[in-house]
C-alpha positions as CSV (number, residue, x, y, z in Angstrom):
1,M,-12.5,13.7,-11.4
2,T,-13.1,10.0,-11.2
3,A,-10.4,8.1,-9.2
4,N,-8.3,5.7,-11.2
5,L,-6.4,2.6,-10.0
6,F,-3.2,4.0,-11.5
7,D,-3.4,7.5,-10.1
8,S,-1.0,8.4,-7.3
9,F,-2.4,8.7,-3.8
10,Q,-1.4,10.8,-0.9
11,L,-1.6,8.5,2.2
12,A,-1.1,11.1,4.9
13,D,2.6,12.1,4.5
14,L,3.4,9.3,2.0
15,L,2.9,9.7,-1.7
16,L,2.0,6.3,-3.2
17,A,2.7,5.8,-6.9
18,N,-0.7,4.2,-7.5
19,R,-3.8,2.9,-5.6
20,M,-2.9,-0.7,-5.9
21,V,-1.9,-2.5,-2.6
22,M,-0.1,-5.8,-2.4
23,A,-2.2,-7.7,0.2
24,P,-0.5,-9.6,3.0
25,M,0.0,-13.2,2.0
26,T,1.6,-15.8,4.3
27,R,4.1,-17.8,2.1
28,N,6.2,-19.6,4.8
29,R,9.6,-18.8,3.2
30,A,11.4,-17.6,6.4
31,D,14.0,-19.8,8.0
32,A,13.5,-22.1,10.9
33,N,14.2,-19.3,13.4
34,G,11.6,-17.0,11.8
35,V,14.2,-14.8,10.0
36,A,13.2,-13.3,6.7
37,T,15.4,-14.8,3.9
38,A,17.2,-13.5,0.8
39,I,14.5,-14.9,-1.5
40,M,11.9,-13.0,0.5
41,A,13.7,-9.7,-0.3
42,T,13.7,-10.7,-3.9
43,H,10.0,-11.5,-3.9
44,Y,9.1,-8.2,-2.4
45,R,11.5,-6.3,-4.6
46,Q,9.9,-7.7,-7.7
47,R,6.5,-6.4,-6.6
48,A,7.7,-2.9,-5.5
49,D,5.7,-1.2,-8.2
50,A,2.6,-1.6,-6.0
51,G,1.6,1.7,-4.5
52,L,1.9,0.0,-1.1
53,I,3.0,-3.4,0.0
54,V,1.7,-4.9,3.2
55,T,3.9,-7.8,4.3
56,E,2.8,-11.2,5.3
57,S,1.9,-11.6,9.0
58,S,4.8,-11.2,11.3
59,P,4.4,-12.7,14.8
60,V,5.1,-10.3,17.6
61,S,6.5,-12.8,20.1
62,P,7.2,-16.5,20.5
63,Q,3.7,-16.9,21.9
64,A,2.2,-15.3,18.8
65,V,3.6,-17.9,16.4
66,G,1.0,-20.2,14.7
67,Y,2.6,-21.5,11.5
68,P,6.0,-22.9,10.5
69,F,8.5,-20.7,8.7
70,T,6.7,-17.4,9.3
71,P,8.9,-14.3,9.7
72,G,8.8,-12.9,13.2
73,L,9.6,-9.5,14.5
74,Y,10.7,-9.9,18.1
75,Q,14.5,-10.5,18.0
76,D,17.5,-8.6,16.6
77,A,18.0,-11.3,13.9
78,H,14.4,-10.7,12.7
79,V,15.2,-7.0,12.4
80,E,18.2,-7.7,10.2
81,G,16.2,-10.1,8.0
82,W,13.3,-7.6,7.5
83,R,15.7,-4.8,7.0
84,C,16.9,-6.5,3.8
85,V,13.3,-6.7,2.6
86,S,12.5,-3.0,3.4
87,D,15.7,-1.9,1.8
88,A,15.0,-3.9,-1.4
89,V,11.5,-2.3,-1.7
90,H,12.8,1.2,-1.1
91,E,15.6,0.8,-3.6
92,E,12.9,0.2,-6.2
93,G,11.0,3.3,-5.0
94,G,8.2,1.4,-3.2
95,R,6.5,1.8,0.2
96,I,6.1,-1.1,2.6
97,F,4.2,-1.6,5.9
98,V,4.8,-4.7,8.1
99,Q,1.7,-6.6,9.4
100,L,2.0,-7.4,13.1
101,Q,0.1,-10.5,14.2
102,H,-0.6,-12.7,17.2
103,C,-2.3,-16.0,16.3
104,G,-4.0,-16.5,19.6
105,R,-5.9,-19.8,19.6
106,I,-4.9,-20.5,16.0
107,S,-1.6,-21.9,17.2
108,H,-0.5,-25.2,18.7
109,P,1.4,-26.2,21.8
110,S,4.3,-27.3,19.5
111,F,4.9,-23.6,18.8
112,Q,4.4,-22.3,22.3
113,P,7.0,-21.5,24.9
114,E,7.4,-24.6,27.1
115,K,4.8,-26.4,24.9
116,G,2.0,-24.5,26.7
117,L,-1.5,-23.9,25.5
118,P,-2.2,-21.1,23.0
119,V,-4.0,-18.1,24.6
120,A,-7.4,-16.6,23.6
121,P,-10.2,-14.5,25.0
122,S,-12.2,-17.6,25.9
123,A,-11.6,-21.4,26.1
124,I,-13.3,-22.2,22.8
125,Q,-11.6,-24.8,20.6
126,P,-11.6,-23.8,16.9
127,E,-12.6,-26.4,14.3
128,G,-10.0,-27.8,12.0
129,Q,-6.3,-28.5,12.2
130,A,-3.2,-26.5,12.9
131,V,-0.3,-26.5,10.4
132,T,2.8,-27.7,12.4
133,H,6.4,-28.6,11.7
134,T,5.3,-32.3,11.8
135,G,2.2,-32.0,9.8
136,M,-1.5,-31.2,10.5
137,Q,-2.7,-31.6,14.1
138,A,-6.0,-30.8,15.6
139,F,-6.5,-27.4,17.2
140,V,-6.5,-27.5,21.0
141,T,-8.8,-25.7,23.5
142,P,-6.9,-22.5,24.2
143,R,-6.2,-21.0,27.6
144,P,-8.2,-17.8,28.4
145,L,-5.9,-14.9,29.0
146,E,-6.0,-13.7,32.6
147,P,-6.7,-10.0,33.0
148,H,-3.2,-9.4,34.5
149,E,-1.7,-11.0,31.4
150,I,-3.2,-8.6,28.9
151,P,-0.7,-5.8,29.5
152,D,2.1,-8.2,28.5
153,L,0.3,-9.1,25.3
154,V,-0.1,-5.4,24.5
155,A,3.6,-4.8,25.2
156,Q,4.4,-7.6,22.7
157,F,2.8,-5.4,20.0
158,R,4.6,-2.3,21.2
159,E,8.0,-3.9,21.3
160,S,7.5,-5.4,17.8
161,A,6.4,-2.0,16.5
162,E,9.7,-0.6,17.8
163,L,11.6,-3.2,16.0
164,A,9.6,-2.5,12.8
165,K,11.0,1.1,12.9
166,Q,14.5,-0.3,13.3
167,A,13.9,-2.6,10.3
168,G,13.1,0.4,8.1
169,F,9.5,-0.1,7.4
170,D,7.3,2.9,6.4
171,G,4.6,1.9,8.9
172,V,2.8,-1.0,10.6
173,E,-0.5,-2.7,10.0
174,I,-2.2,-4.3,13.0
175,H,-3.8,-7.6,12.1
176,G,-7.2,-7.5,13.6
177,A,-8.7,-9.9,11.1
178,N,-9.1,-13.6,10.0
179,G,-9.6,-15.2,13.3
180,Y,-6.3,-14.2,15.0
181,I,-6.2,-12.9,18.6
182,I,-7.5,-9.3,18.0
183,D,-10.3,-10.6,15.9
184,Q,-11.0,-13.3,18.5
185,F,-11.6,-10.5,21.0
186,L,-13.7,-8.3,18.6
187,R,-16.2,-10.9,17.5
188,D,-18.8,-12.3,19.9
189,G,-18.6,-15.8,18.5
190,S,-15.2,-16.3,20.0
191,N,-15.3,-13.8,22.9
192,K,-17.4,-15.0,25.8
193,R,-15.7,-13.0,28.5
194,T,-17.6,-11.3,31.3
195,D,-14.8,-8.9,32.4
196,A,-13.8,-5.6,30.9
197,Y,-12.6,-7.3,27.7
198,G,-15.9,-9.0,26.8
199,G,-19.6,-8.5,26.5
200,N,-20.5,-5.3,24.7
201,V,-18.7,-3.8,21.6
202,Q,-16.9,-1.3,23.7
203,N,-15.4,-4.0,25.9
204,R,-14.6,-6.3,22.9
205,M,-12.7,-3.5,21.3
206,R,-10.7,-2.7,24.4
207,L,-7.7,-5.0,23.5
208,L,-7.4,-3.3,20.0
209,N,-7.6,0.1,21.6
210,D,-5.0,-0.8,24.2
211,I,-2.6,-2.0,21.4
212,L,-3.2,1.1,19.4
213,D,-2.6,3.3,22.4
214,E,0.8,1.7,23.0
215,I,1.9,1.5,19.3
216,S,1.0,5.2,19.0
217,T,3.8,5.9,21.4
218,V,6.2,4.5,18.8
219,W,4.6,5.4,15.5
220,P,2.4,8.4,14.6
221,G,-1.2,7.5,13.9
222,H,-0.8,8.3,10.2
223,R,1.8,5.5,9.9
224,I,-0.5,2.8,11.5
225,G,-3.1,0.8,9.6
226,V,-5.6,-1.7,10.9
227,R,-7.0,-4.7,9.1
228,L,-10.5,-6.1,9.9
229,S,-12.7,-8.9,8.6
230,P,-16.3,-8.4,9.7
231,E,-17.7,-11.7,8.3
232,N,-14.8,-13.9,7.4
233,R,-15.6,-17.4,8.7
234,F,-12.0,-18.6,8.4
235,N,-10.6,-20.1,11.6
236,S,-14.1,-20.8,13.0
237,M,-15.1,-17.2,13.4
238,S,-18.6,-15.7,13.6
239,D,-20.4,-12.6,14.9
240,T,-24.1,-12.1,15.6
241,D,-24.3,-8.6,14.0
242,P,-21.2,-7.8,11.9
243,Q,-22.8,-4.8,10.3
244,K,-23.6,-3.0,13.5
245,H,-20.6,-4.1,15.4
246,F,-18.0,-3.3,12.7
247,E,-19.6,0.0,11.9
248,Y,-18.9,0.9,15.5
249,F,-15.3,-0.4,15.3
250,A,-14.8,1.6,12.1
251,E,-16.2,4.8,13.6
252,Q,-14.0,4.5,16.6
253,L,-10.9,3.8,14.6
254,G,-11.7,6.8,12.4
255,S,-11.2,9.1,15.4
256,R,-7.5,8.1,15.7
257,G,-6.1,9.6,12.5
258,L,-4.8,6.3,11.3
259,A,-3.2,5.8,7.9
260,Y,-6.0,3.5,6.7
261,L,-8.6,0.9,7.5
262,H,-8.0,-2.3,5.5
263,V,-11.1,-4.5,5.2
264,L,-11.5,-8.0,4.0
265,E,-15.0,-7.7,2.5
266,G,-17.1,-10.9,2.9
267,D,-15.9,-14.5,3.5
268,M,-12.4,-15.3,2.4
269,M,-13.2,-18.7,1.0
270,T,-16.7,-18.3,-0.6
271,K,-16.5,-14.5,-1.3
272,V,-20.1,-14.3,-0.1
273,S,-21.0,-11.1,1.6
274,T,-24.0,-9.8,3.5
275,V,-22.5,-6.6,5.0
276,N,-23.0,-3.3,3.4
277,Y,-19.4,-2.3,3.0
278,P,-20.0,1.2,1.5
279,Q,-22.0,2.0,4.6
280,L,-19.2,0.6,6.8
281,R,-16.6,2.6,4.9
282,S,-18.7,5.8,5.4
283,R,-18.2,5.4,9.2
284,F,-14.4,5.5,9.0
285,D,-12.8,8.9,8.7
286,G,-9.7,8.1,6.6
287,A,-8.3,6.1,3.7
288,Y,-10.2,2.8,3.1
289,I,-8.5,-0.2,1.5
290,A,-11.0,-2.7,0.0
291,N,-9.9,-6.4,-0.2
292,N,-11.2,-9.8,-1.2
293,G,-11.3,-11.2,-4.8
294,Y,-11.0,-7.9,-6.6
295,D,-10.0,-7.9,-10.2
296,L,-9.2,-4.9,-12.4
297,E,-12.8,-4.1,-13.5
298,R,-14.2,-4.5,-10.0
299,A,-11.4,-2.4,-8.5
300,Q,-12.0,0.5,-10.9
301,L,-15.7,0.4,-10.2
302,A,-15.1,0.6,-6.5
303,L,-12.9,3.6,-6.9
304,A,-15.3,5.3,-9.4
305,N,-18.2,4.8,-6.9
306,N,-16.1,6.1,-4.0
307,N,-16.4,2.8,-2.2
308,A,-12.6,2.6,-1.7
309,D,-9.5,4.8,-1.8
310,L,-7.2,1.9,-2.5
311,V,-7.7,-1.7,-3.5
312,A,-5.6,-4.7,-2.3
313,F,-4.8,-7.7,-4.5
314,G,-3.5,-11.0,-3.2
315,V,-3.2,-13.9,-5.7
316,P,-2.8,-11.6,-8.7
317,F,0.3,-10.1,-7.1
318,L,1.5,-13.5,-6.0
319,A,1.6,-14.7,-9.6
320,N,2.4,-11.5,-11.4
321,P,5.4,-9.5,-10.1
322,D,4.5,-6.8,-12.7
323,L,0.8,-6.7,-12.0
324,V,0.7,-2.9,-12.1
325,R,1.9,-2.9,-15.7
326,R,-0.2,-5.9,-16.7
327,Y,-3.4,-4.2,-15.4
328,Q,-2.5,-0.8,-16.8
329,E,-1.8,-2.2,-20.3
330,N,-4.5,-4.9,-20.2
331,L,-1.9,-7.7,-20.6
332,P,-2.7,-11.4,-19.8
333,L,-1.9,-12.6,-16.4
334,N,0.2,-15.6,-15.2
335,E,-1.7,-18.4,-13.6
336,A,-1.0,-19.0,-9.9
337,D,0.2,-22.4,-8.8
338,I,-1.7,-23.3,-5.7
339,N,0.7,-26.1,-4.9
340,T,3.5,-23.6,-4.2
341,F,1.6,-21.1,-2.1
342,H,3.0,-22.2,1.2
343,G,6.5,-23.3,1.9
344,G,9.4,-24.3,-0.4
345,G,11.9,-22.2,-2.2
346,E,12.0,-20.0,-5.3
347,T,9.6,-22.1,-7.3
348,G,6.2,-20.4,-7.3
349,Y,7.7,-17.5,-5.4
350,T,10.4,-15.6,-7.2
351,D,10.2,-17.4,-10.6
352,Y,6.9,-16.1,-11.9
353,P,7.9,-14.3,-15.1
354,F,7.5,-10.6,-15.9
355,Y,5.5,-10.0,-19.1
356,G,7.5,-11.1,-22.2
357,Q,9.5,-13.7,-20.3
358,A,8.8,-17.4,-20.6
359,Q,5.6,-18.3,-18.9
360,V,5.4,-20.6,-15.9
361,A,5.2,-24.2,-17.0
């Protein structure tokens, strides 16, 4: 029988109400200490009809922070804030994974402990500017991680994963995409190391494997997801052979019994793609979440062709708290207000109307 977006889905030991995933979207609504706020709990509660919610990125340590007002997960106060979010989703019958992130070179000294340099696999300055508390500032050349420092970075992920369990999440997603530190190690455009963490694909995957080994002591593999972005150029990223390299990564991840592999297909800004994603998907033994510019028609086609098990939606969920109903009943969608995507309060966050309410002005 052909899969349908509105069918339930058995994700290991979790039964999802449908195959729609709310994609992680940074919205910068945490407080100045990185604690998830009450309006964040409301925002996620409103969208709990999604089969699975993956939260916005949550930095795993002070060193991992790269943006203002992002909700961390490395202090007790962070646990309490996120607990309000997970409780809200569970009260509505939803499922929610938290996305664990380290920004690496996509940070700025103003965020770093003692105003130090951001860390990265190699001393390569990304193009563009960092978003800071005082406005846009040029990215700096990061400091390469010393080999003896890598176990500490891995421990940051493990400790954050432990806090995620305390915060009541159903699982964790490891952010290995979009130019942040794991992606910086995976892709050869940003990783020029000559030690055990650079060079061939096996070495470039070593950091992700180390992190997964440690997190698997906290969470079973079927409650851990990984997000990858083989050809996303965001944050000055590149790779010489994304098809070959990411097929290898997918195959290796498939041996771990993970909950899923979540792939941003193509470039995030242009939506252009040259990678054969059905072929990449075939290399992963497990549930595959397709992401990047999907609408209802394209999502149903991907499921019908067995090119995905679940489909993640970003902006449509941002502007439509009842997106599941709207797609299922072919109802018109709210327009997203790009001016309120990042930062602010309830406007453009919790005030998007459900169908039948007054539309956003």
